[in-house]
N, C-alpha and C positions, 0 to 999 in steps of 0.2 A: 133631289138636289144633286145626287151623284151623276145622274144622266146629264144635267145641265153643265156641270163641271167638265165631264168627259167631252161633250160636244164643244164646249168653249175652248178646250185645248186642241181639239182635232177637227177644226172647221173644214178641212179639206175633204172630210168624209161626205159632206153635203154634195160636192161635185161628183164624187165617186158613186154615191147613191143615185144621183140624177142620171148619170151615164148608164148605170145598170137598169134602172127603171125604163129609160128610153130604149135600150136594146131589147128588153123584154116585150115592150109594146110597139116595136118598130112597124110591124106589119099592120097594126090597127090604126096607125097614124094616117091622116090624110096627106096628099101630096104637098100641100102648103099648110103650114102650122101658124096660127095666130100667136104673135109674141107681144103685141101691144094693142091696147084698146083706148078709145076715147071715153070721156066721162059718161056719155050717153049709151055706152055699150057697143058701139060700132067698132069694127076692127080697123086699126090705123096702120098696122105693119104686119107683114107675114114673112115667112122664110120657108125654104124647102125642108122636107123632113130629114134629109141627110145632114144639112147644116144644123138643124135643131138637135139631132142626136149626137153629132160628133164635135161641132165647133163650140156650141154654148157651154158644155161642161169643161172644155179646154179653156175657154175664156174665164170661167169661174176659178179654175186652178191658177191661171196666170195672175189674176187680180189678187187672189189669196196669197200667192207667193210673193208678189211685189209688196203688198202691205206687210206681210210677215217679215220680210227683209228690212223694211223701213222701221219697224217697231223693235227690232232685235236689240236687246240691251237697254231699252227704255222702260220707264215705269208705266207708260200708257198701255192701254189694252188695244187689241185689234179693232174693237168696235169704236173706240174713241178716235183712232186715226182714220178709220173708214168714214166716219161722219165728217171729220176735218177735210178729207179729200173730196167728198161729195159737195160740200158747201163752198 
């Protein structure tokens, strides 16, 4: 339960962990990385490994920061507002 509370308050760590893992496995990644699949399992979208390693974690942080600023001082949680923005 303590781990869930910690990660709930520090969601930005997911982006940092993603970046660290991507850097560690950078040489093992193929030149194009699949980022989206169809329901039948075929790849529908790819990106270069440089974009995958650097841009995607940055996008995670930007979305987290935007939603965190929107929820500042409100009684709603980050997850409630995230679902609201997606729908």
